[in-house]
C-alpha positions in Angstrom: -64.2 67.6 146.7 -64.9 64.0 145.6 -68.5 64.8 144.6 -67.3 67.9 142.6 -64.9 65.6 140.7 -67.6 63.0 140.1 -70.1 65.5 138.8 -67.5 67.1 136.5 -66.6 63.7 135.0 -70.2 62.3 134.8 -72.5 65.2 134.4 -70.5 67.7 132.2 -71.0 70.3 134.8 -67.9 71.9 136.4 -68.9 72.6 140.1 -66.6 74.3 142.7 -65.9 73.0 146.1 -69.0 74.6 147.7 -71.2 73.5 144.9 -69.8 69.9 145.3 -70.7 70.1 149.0 -74.2 71.3 148.2 -74.7 68.5 145.6 -73.3 65.9 148.1 -75.8 67.1 150.8 -78.7 67.0 148.3 -77.9 63.5 147.2 -77.6 62.2 150.9 -80.9 64.0 151.7 -82.6 62.5 148.7 -81.4 59.0 149.7 -82.9 59.6 153.2 -86.2 60.9 151.9 -86.6 58.1 149.4 -88.9 58.2 146.3 -91.6 60.7 145.8 -89.7 63.7 147.1 -87.8 66.3 145.3 -84.6 68.0 146.5 -83.3 71.2 145.2 -79.8 72.8 145.7 -77.9 75.7 144.4 -74.4 76.0 142.8 -72.7 78.9 144.8 -69.4 78.6 142.8 -68.0 77.3 139.6 -65.0 75.0 139.2 -63.2 77.3 136.8 -61.4 79.0 139.8 -60.2 75.6 141.0 -58.7 74.2 137.7 -55.2 75.0 138.9 -55.7 73.3 142.4 -55.7 69.6 143.5 -59.5 69.5 142.9 -59.1 68.7 139.3 -55.6 67.4 139.0 -56.7 63.9 138.2 
């Protein structure tokens, strides 16, 4: 959930919980692979359904 909130604040994209998990995994994999590699992920949900939950209450 932390990554979903960070993406929403810093990138202007409102991911859901599962998209946040995918983005987090992609970031960790990119760090492990290092420069010269590309990592692609998908956003399986949007944050609009989570606006009334603790995910975006900050």
